[in-house]
Structures are given as C-alpha cells and as structure tokens.
C-alpha positions in Angstrom: -43.3 -32.4 54.2 -40.0 -31.0 52.8 -37.9 -33.7 51.1 -34.1 -33.4 50.7 -34.0 -34.2 47.0 -35.1 -32.6 43.8 -38.7 -32.7 42.8 -40.3 -33.5 39.4 -44.0 -34.1 38.9 -45.0 -37.0 36.6 -48.7 -37.6 35.8 -50.4 -38.4 39.1 -47.2 -39.3 41.0 -44.8 -37.0 42.8 -41.5 -38.4 41.6 -38.5 -37.3 43.7 -35.6 -38.3 41.4 -31.9 -37.9 41.9 -29.4 -37.7 39.1 -27.2 -40.8 38.9 -25.6 -40.7 42.3 -21.9 -41.2 43.0 -21.0 -44.4 44.8 -20.2 -44.2 48.5 -16.5 -44.1 49.0 -14.0 -44.1 51.9 -13.3 -40.4 51.3 -16.7 -39.6 52.9 -15.3 -40.7 56.3 -13.3 -37.4 56.3 -16.5 -35.5 57.2 -18.1 -36.7 60.4 -21.6 -38.0 59.8 -24.6 -36.9 61.7 -26.4 -39.6 63.7 -30.0 -40.9 63.8 -31.6 -40.9 67.2 -32.8 -44.5 67.4 -32.9 -47.7 65.4 -35.7 -50.1 66.4 -36.0 -53.7 65.1 -39.6 -54.5 64.3 -40.8 -58.1 64.1 -42.3 -58.5 60.6 -42.9 -62.2 60.6 -41.1 -65.5 60.3 -41.2 -68.2 57.7 -40.6 -71.9 57.1 -39.2 -73.1 53.7 -39.1 -76.7 52.7 -35.9 -76.7 50.6 -32.9 -74.7 51.9 -31.0 -75.4 48.6 -33.0 -72.7 46.9 -31.0 -70.2 49.0 -27.8 -72.4 49.1 -27.6 -74.0 45.6 -25.8 -77.3 45.6 -26.2 -77.7 49.4 -28.9 -78.7 51.8 -31.3 -80.2 49.3 -34.7 -80.9 50.8 -33.7 -79.5 54.2 -36.2 -77.2 55.9 -35.1 -73.8 57.2 -36.7 -71.1 59.2 -36.2 -67.4 58.3 -36.9 -64.2 60.1 -38.6 -61.3 58.4 -37.4 -58.1 59.9 -38.3 -54.4 59.5 -36.7 -51.4 61.1 -38.0 -48.1 62.4 -35.5 -45.2 62.2 -36.0 -42.0 64.2 -34.2 -39.0 62.7 -35.0 -36.0 64.8 -38.8 -35.5 64.5 -39.1 -37.8 61.4 -39.7 -41.5 61.2 -38.6 -43.9 58.5 -39.8 -47.5 58.1 -37.3 -49.8 56.4 -39.5 -52.4 54.7 -43.0 -53.4 55.9 -42.9 -57.2 56.1 -45.6 -59.8 55.8 -49.2 -58.4 55.3 -51.0 -57.8 58.6 -53.9 -59.8 57.2 -51.8 -62.9 58.1 -51.9 -62.2 61.8 -52.8 -65.4 63.7 -53.7 -67.3 60.6 -52.5 -70.9 61.2 -52.2 -71.5 57.4 -49.9 -68.5 57.1 -49.4 -66.4 54.0 -47.1 -67.1 51.0 -45.5 -65.7 47.9 -44.6 -69.1 46.6 -46.7 -71.6 48.6 -45.0 -74.7 47.3 -41.7 -73.5 48.8 -42.2 -71.1 51.7 -45.0 -70.0 54.1 -44.9 -66.9 56.3 -46.5 -66.4 59.7 -47.1 -63.2 61.6 -47.3 -63.0 65.4 -47.3 -59.2 65.8 -48.5 -56.4 63.6 -46.5 -53.3 62.8 -49.4 -51.2 64.0 -49.3 -52.9 67.5 -45.6 -52.6 67.7 -45.6 -48.9 66.8 -48.3 -48.4 69.5 -45.9 -49.8 72.1 -43.8 -46.6 71.7 -46.6 -44.2 71.3 -46.7 -44.1 67.4 -49.3 -44.8 64.8 -48.8 -45.5 61.1 -49.7 -41.9 60.3 -46.6 -40.8 62.1 -44.3 -42.4 59.6 -42.8 -39.9 57.1 -41.0 -42.3 54.8 -41.3 -46.0 53.8 -38.0 -47.1 52.3 -38.3 -50.3 50.2 -35.3 -52.6 50.0 -37.0 -54.4 47.1 -40.5 -55.4 46.0 -40.8 -59.1 47.1 -44.1 -59.5 49.0 -42.6 -60.2 52.4 -40.9 -56.8 52.3 -43.8 -54.6 51.0 -46.8 -56.4 52.5 -47.9 -53.4 54.5 -47.0 -50.4 52.3 -50.7 -49.6 52.3 -50.6 -49.0 56.1 -48.8 -45.7 55.4 -50.8 -43.8 52.7 -49.4 -40.4 53.8 -45.7 -41.5 53.8 -43.3 -41.0 50.9 -42.3 -44.4 49.5 -38.6 -44.5 48.5 -37.3 -47.1 46.1 -34.8 -47.5 43.3 -36.1 -46.5 39.9 -34.7 -49.7 38.4 -36.9 -51.7 40.8 -40.0 -49.7 39.9 -39.4 -50.1 36.2 -38.8 -53.9 36.7 -42.1 -54.6 38.3 -43.9 -52.4 35.7 -42.3 -54.0 32.7 -43.5 -57.1 30.8 -43.4 -60.0 33.3 -40.4 -62.3 33.5 -40.6 -65.6 31.7 -39.6 -67.6 34.8 -42.9 -68.6 36.4 -41.7 -68.0 40.0 -40.3 -64.6 39.2 -43.5 -63.8 37.3 -45.5 -64.6 40.4 -43.3 -62.4 42.6 -43.6 -59.5 40.1 -47.4 -59.8 39.8 -47.7 -59.8 43.6 -45.4 -56.8 43.9 -47.6 -54.7 41.7 -50.6 -55.6 43.8 -49.0 -54.9 47.2 -47.2 -51.7 46.2 -50.3 -50.3 44.6 -50.1 -46.6 43.6 -48.5 -44.6 46.4 -49.6 -41.0 46.5 -46.0 -40.0 47.2 -43.4 -42.0 45.4 -39.6 -41.2 45.5 -37.6 -43.0 42.8 -33.9 -42.8 43.3 -30.9 -44.0 41.3 -27.8 -45.4 43.0 -26.5 -44.3 46.4 -28.4 -41.5 48.1 -27.6 -39.6 51.3 -31.2 -39.3 52.3 -30.9 -36.3 54.7 -27.6 -35.0 53.3 -26.0 -35.4 56.7 -24.5 -38.9 56.4 -27.0 -40.3 59.0 -29.1 -42.4 56.5 -27.6 -43.7 53.3 -29.2 -45.8 50.6 -26.8 -48.2 49.1 -27.5 -49.7 45.6 -27.0 -53.5 45.8 -28.7 -55.0 42.8 -28.7 -58.7 42.0 -31.4 -60.2 44.2 -33.7 -58.0 42.1 -32.7 -55.4 39.6 -33.3 -52.5 42.0 -32.4 -54.0 45.4 -30.9 -51.7 47.9 -29.4 -51.8 51.4 -29.4 -49.0 54.0 -26.7 -47.7 56.2 -27.4 -45.7 59.3 -25.0 -44.0 61.7 -25.7 -44.0 65.5 -23.8 -42.0 68.1 -23.1 -45.0 70.4 -23.5 -48.1 68.2 -21.7 -46.6 65.1 -22.6 -47.7 61.6 -25.1 -50.4 60.9 -26.0 -51.7 57.5 -29.5 -53.2 57.0 -29.1 -55.8 54.4 -32.3 -55.9 52.5 -31.8 -59.3 50.7 -28.2 -58.6 49.6 -27.7 -61.9 51.5 -30.1 -64.2 53.3 -27.7 -65.9 55.7 -24.4 -65.0 57.3 -22.7 -68.0 55.7 -24.0 -67.0 52.2 -22.6 -63.5 52.7 -19.2 -64.8 53.9 -19.0 -67.3 50.9 -20.7 -65.3 48.2 -23.5 -67.9 47.8 -26.3 -66.6 45.6 -29.9 -67.9 45.9 -31.4 -69.6 42.8 -34.2 -67.0 42.7 -31.8 -64.0 42.4 -32.2 -62.3 39.0 -28.5 -61.8 38.4 -25.7 -63.9 40.0 -22.7 -61.7 39.0 -24.4 -58.6 40.3 -25.4 -60.4 43.5 -21.7 -61.3 44.2 -20.6 -57.8 43.3 -23.1 -56.3 45.7 -22.1 -58.6 48.6 -18.4 -57.8 47.9 -19.3 -54.1 47.9 -21.0 -54.3 51.3 -18.0 -56.1 52.7 -15.8 -53.2 51.5 -18.1 -50.6 53.0 -18.2 -52.6 56.3 -14.4 -52.4 56.4 -14.3 -48.7 55.5 -16.9 -47.7 58.1 -16.3 -50.4 60.7 -20.0 -51.2 60.2 -22.1 -54.1 61.5 -24.4 -55.9 59.1 -27.9 -56.9 60.2 -29.2 -59.6 57.9 -32.9 -59.5 57.4 -33.7 -63.2 57.1 -31.0 -64.8 59.2 -33.1 -65.9 62.2 -30.1 -67.0 64.2 -28.7 -63.5 64.0 -32.0 -61.7 64.3 -32.9 -63.5 67.5 -29.9 -62.0 69.2 -30.7 -58.4 68.2 -32.6 -55.9 70.3 -36.3 -55.8 69.6 -38.8 -52.9 69.9 -39.4 -51.3 72.4 -35.7 -51.7 73.0 -33.5 -49.8 70.5 -30.0 -49.0 69.3 -28.7 -45.4 69.8 
C-alpha cells in the first residue's frame, strides 16, 4: 500500500509522520478539490447517559439523554477509509450493554460494522485506513477488526494515552481503556496538525484538540453534496456547538472552544455541513448505509 506521506520506521511500528502541518485556510479554495466517491454513515451504537449536565455543565442536572455513536465509511477511488470504529462488536445484543464509565453511560449495539460492510459487498480486510478522531472507547472499540489497515491518528493523542495516566479517575479510566482497545497496530500513522490525506483536497484531517489532547475532525469533499465535516467529538450536540458549551470531561476548555470556533470558520469558508457524531436527533435524519452521500 502506497501512502501519501513521508515514511519513518521506529522500532516495530511503521510511523508515517508529517512535519508540523500548516492550518487549513480559505486560500485553499482557489484550487478546486478532488472528490471522494461515496460517504456512508455506519451505525456504531447508541447510548443512554443518566446525567446530561456532564455534557452541558450548569444545565440539565440529573436528566437522562440518549446519544448516537456514528462511524463513517469513505470510498476514495479503489481505497476505503473507516472514520472511527465505534462500540466493540462484543456488545452486540447484550441487554446489559457496554460502558467506558458504567456509573454514567451505557452503550448498546444493534448492528456490527462487519455486517454493515457486508451489505455493500465489503469485508474488514478491504479497509485501507482507519482514521481515529480520538481514543475514547466508543470511537476505537473495533480497531482490531482491521489488522491490515493503517491506523491514522494525531501524534499528540498517541503520546497522551502512552504517558503517565491522568490524576482524574474518570480520565484515567478512559486512558487505560484506550491503551487496551488500540493495542499495537501493525501500521500506525501519526500525524501533526492538519493533513490533506491524499494531497488532492478530498479528505482533510483537521486538528481540533480540547476534548482530548489529540482530537481531530475530518472534512470530505463530495461532487454533489459538497463539503461535509465529520465532527469527532469537537461537539456532542448541535446546541453545544452553537453556544460553545464544553463537556466536563473535556481535558482543555479553552482549546475546546477554540476548536469549535475554528470549525465554524471552516464551515463558512467552505460552505460545509457538520455531521455531529453523538447528536442522535441529527443522526437519525442522515442517510444510513447502504444509502450514501455522493
């Protein structure tokens, strides 16, 4: 597999590292971007939390809220990219669900990624890249399904989960789980900042730290639909995004607000839509595999 960024070998990993990348700017609109072929929304679970105020501090104390967990499959010519991998497939059909923080939130899975890929004639071995928005368990639960894919993540995120654990017990739990679920990918691409993945403007990684130190979002360009930004967890709800509300579990509030504001600016510059991963109300209105955006 030929990858569009520089290669450096470090111990047993293949580390594909970019230099510190320039930030995406409006000037890039002067050169027409290429387009991906298709964008599929993949059902990667749903969850019920017992205290919405964790995501909306100062509001909705003790109120329950249901979230979606959404992954995306991107077709770029003959190559396929998974954006996040959702809740572990081991949770399928389990009435007790699965959890990262069981006293707060429980995830359920109705469809596996494998079964959804099969609907369009694909299998996990057909996936070339797994791009990780960040390392919380509901986003990397199935990285192990794709042992031959190149896992792409921000270097800051990789270093965070492999550093001494945070003192906050909840963050410590999330980091320990992240190490276990991510494992040791045979092909690991660590990037810094914004990256034009195929150097044609069709798939762009956008650095959006704050939720975690190496959180990123993803912008794709489609011939008919135009630009779509896949949020990662730069925001959990549309209202949070509109009002710059930062969840209590985010590691850096100022960075979180800066990242949300940055995505708003990019949306204006590129006339882009934002698909918010965990906003169930929005997700329920989006196309679902085998349907797609083109």
